[in-house]
C-alpha positions in Angstrom: 9.4 20.8 -16.3 6.7 20.2 -13.7 3.1 19.4 -14.4 0.3 21.1 -12.4 -2.6 19.0 -11.3 -5.8 19.8 -9.4 -7.9 17.5 -7.1 -11.2 18.1 -5.4 -10.8 17.2 -1.8 -14.1 17.6 0.1 -15.2 20.5 -2.0 -11.8 22.3 -1.8 -9.8 22.4 -5.0 -6.1 21.7 -4.3 -3.4 22.5 -6.9 -0.2 20.5 -6.8 2.9 20.7 -8.9 3.8 17.4 -10.4 7.3 15.9 -10.0 9.9 16.2 -12.7 12.1 13.1 -12.5 15.2 14.8 -14.0 15.1 18.2 -12.5 13.7 17.9 -8.9 15.8 15.1 -7.3 17.0 16.1 -3.8 20.4 15.4 -2.5 19.3 13.4 0.5 16.2 12.4 2.5 15.2 13.1 6.1 14.6 10.1 8.4 11.1 9.9 9.8 10.4 9.7 13.6 10.8 6.2 15.0 7.3 6.0 16.4 5.8 6.5 12.9 6.9 3.1 11.6 6.9 -0.5 12.9 10.0 -1.3 14.9 12.3 -4.0 13.7 11.7 -5.9 17.0 8.1 -5.8 18.3 7.6 -8.5 21.0 3.8 -8.8 20.5 4.5 -9.7 16.8 6.4 -12.8 17.7 8.3 -13.6 14.5 10.1 -10.2 14.5 12.1 -11.6 17.4 13.5 -14.3 15.1 14.6 -12.1 12.2 15.4 -8.6 13.5 19.0 -7.4 13.2 21.0 -8.3 16.3 23.7 -5.6 15.5 23.2 -1.8 15.1 22.2 -0.8 11.6 24.8 0.8 9.4 23.4 3.8 7.6 25.1 4.2 4.2 25.5 7.7 2.6 23.2 8.5 -0.3 24.9 8.3 -3.7 23.6 8.8 -7.2 22.3 5.2 -7.2 20.0 5.9 -4.3 19.0 9.5 -5.2 18.1 8.8 -8.9 15.0 6.6 -9.3 13.8 3.9 -11.6 12.0 5.1 -14.8 9.3 2.6 -15.2 6.8 4.0 -17.7 6.5 1.6 -20.6 9.1 -0.7 -19.3 7.2 -3.1 -17.1 5.0 -4.9 -19.7 1.7 -4.1 -18.1 -1.5 -5.7 -19.4 -5.0 -4.2 -19.1 -6.0 -7.0 -16.7 -3.2 -6.3 -14.3 -5.1 -3.6 -12.5 -8.4 -5.5 -12.4 -8.1 -8.5 -10.1 -11.6 -9.6 -10.9 -10.9 -10.6 -14.6 -7.8 -12.7 -14.2 -9.6 -16.0 -13.9 -12.0 -18.0 -16.2 -15.0 -16.6 -14.3 -15.9 -13.9 -11.8 -14.5 -14.3 -8.3 -16.8 -14.5 -5.2 -17.1 -11.6 -2.8 -17.8 -7.9 -2.6 -16.4 -6.0 -5.6 -14.4 -2.9 -4.6 -12.5 -0.1 -6.3 -9.4 1.0 -4.5 -7.8 4.2 -5.8 -5.6 7.1 -4.6 -2.6 9.2 -5.3 1.1 8.6 -4.6 2.9 11.7 -3.2 6.5 12.5 -2.4 8.0 14.5 0.5 6.7 17.9 -0.8 3.3 16.6 -1.6 4.0 16.3 -5.3 2.1 13.6 -7.2 4.5 10.9 -8.5 3.7 9.8 -12.0 5.0 6.6 -13.6 5.4 4.9 -10.2 4.9 1.2 -10.2 2.2 0.1 -7.6 1.8 -3.6 -6.8 -0.8 -5.2 -4.6 -1.5 -8.6 -3.2 -4.3 -9.8 -0.9 -6.3 -12.7 0.4 -9.6 -13.7 -1.2 -13.1 -13.0 0.2 -12.7 -15.9 2.6 -9.4 -14.7 3.9 -7.2 -17.2 2.1 -4.2 -16.4 -0.1 -3.5 -18.3 -3.3 -0.3 -19.6 -1.9 0.9 -23.1 -1.2 1.7 -22.3 2.5 -1.7 -20.9 3.2 -3.6 -24.0 4.3 -6.2 -22.8 6.8 -9.7 -24.1 6.5 -11.1 -21.5 4.1 -12.0 -22.1 0.5 -9.7 -21.1 -2.4 -11.3 -19.2 -5.2 -10.1 -20.5 -8.6 -11.1 -17.2 -10.2 -9.1 -15.0 -7.9 -5.3 -14.9 -7.9 -5.0 -11.9 -5.5 -2.3 -9.9 -7.2 -2.2 -6.8 -9.4 -0.1 -3.9 -10.5 -0.3 -0.6 -12.4 1.7 2.6 -13.0 0.5 5.9 -11.7 -0.8 8.3 -14.3 0.3 11.9 -15.0 -1.4 13.1 -11.8 0.1 10.4 -9.7 -3.2 8.4 -9.5 -3.6 4.6 -9.4 -6.8 2.5 -9.4 -7.5 -1.2 -8.8 -10.7 -3.2 -9.1 -10.7 -6.2 -6.7 -12.7 -8.2 -4.1 -12.8 -7.1 -0.5 -10.5 -9.5 1.4 -11.6 -11.4 4.4 -9.9 -11.6 7.8 -7.9 -14.7 8.6 -6.3 -16.4 11.6 -2.5 -16.4 11.7 -1.2 -18.2 14.8 0.7 -15.4 16.5 -1.1 -15.9 19.8 -4.3 -17.5 21.0 -7.3 -16.6 18.7 -5.2 -14.2 16.6 -6.9 -12.8 13.5 -5.6 -10.3 11.0 -7.9 -7.5 10.0 -8.9 -7.4 6.4 -6.1 -5.7 4.4 -4.4 -5.3 1.1 -0.6 -5.2 0.7 1.0 -2.4 -1.3 4.5 -2.2 -2.7 5.7 0.8 -4.7 8.7 2.7 -5.8 8.9 6.4 -5.6 11.4 8.6 -7.3 14.5 6.8 -5.9 15.3 3.3 -4.8 15.5 4.5 -1.2 11.8 5.3 -1.4 10.5 1.8 -1.9 7.4 1.4 0.4 5.8 -1.8 1.5 2.6 -1.2 3.5 -0.8 -2.5 4.3 -4.1 -0.8 3.6 -6.9 -1.5 6.0 -10.7 -0.9 5.9 -12.5 1.6 8.2 -14.1 0.3 11.4 -12.5 -3.2 11.4 -13.3 -4.9 14.8 -9.9 -6.6 14.8 -7.9 -3.3 15.0 -7.4 -3.3 18.8 -6.2 -6.9 18.8 -3.7 -7.0 15.9 -0.1 -6.5 16.9 1.0 -5.8 13.3 -1.4 -2.8 13.0 -0.5 -1.6 16.5 3.2 -2.0 15.9 2.9 1.5 14.5 2.7 3.2 17.9 1.7 6.6 16.7 -2.1 6.7 16.5 -2.2 9.3 13.8 0.3 7.3 11.7 -1.9 4.2 12.1 -4.9 6.1 10.8 -2.9 6.8 7.6 -3.0 3.1 6.9 -6.8 3.0 6.9 -8.6 3.7 3.7 -11.7 5.9 3.5 -15.1 4.9 2.0 -16.1 7.2 -0.9 -19.8 7.1 -1.9 -19.1 9.5 -4.8 -16.7 7.1 -6.5 -18.8 4.0 -5.6 -20.4 2.7 -8.9 -24.1 1.9 -8.6 -24.9 -1.8 -8.9 -21.2 -2.6 -9.4 -18.6 -1.8 -6.7 -17.9 0.0 -3.5 -15.1 2.6 -3.6 -12.3 3.2 -1.1 -9.6 5.9 -1.3 -6.0 5.3 -0.1 -3.4 8.1 -0.7 0.2 7.1 -0.1 3.0 9.5 1.0 6.5 8.1 0.6 8.2 10.6 2.8 7.5 13.7 4.9 5.3 14.5 7.9 2.3 12.7 6.4 4.3 9.6 5.4 2.5 6.3 5.1 4.0 3.8 7.7 6.1 1.3 5.9 7.2 -2.2 7.0 10.9 -2.2 7.9 10.5 -5.4 9.9 8.6 -7.5 7.3 
């Protein structure tokens, strides 16, 4: 049985049928256009040349293992703090508090409920809480930079976090990554795992970042950029950004085959 949901998009009420995990699984998935996703070997992004496959890819047929997806609701041991990255330390982290929310959709534009969404990011200074991130920016003892949640009955997720900072990354002279948040999620089949990056509107580093520009289709790149939402911004608390994710189809969010 499918579940109907309604969303208000710019004053227009959109009605969508929710996905039924048992009854609506397709028999295969269409491959997206090459230009819509980062290539495995993209010379401006230097490290791809060290790890991309040297032999042609072998595409395996879809079997029941790939077509039927993980059922994650109630099985991943989520805590209330997992979706709020600002309450995971002994005190409040430094930086601009943000709320990032959106919906996860499948090929037909159906909201996907019970989908595991995981995020990780740098802190407000642009530094990750990771032993190999050693550039001269301060760590924040109150910010771990990782969270997760499961989409609700309408396919919606929400995180509270700190706006990440840009950081240098050594790909070329004076190379800086635009501020971004990494997303990983599973759709209704294991073939639909998506790893992508969400960016913030108007970032001045967009023209200079080979990772962002490895998605050569301009319209596809725009689908990686969140939108500011004044209506969901909470007064005296946090700015709000919306980021909808499409796992497949014409509006598919670009995913990182090469990372």
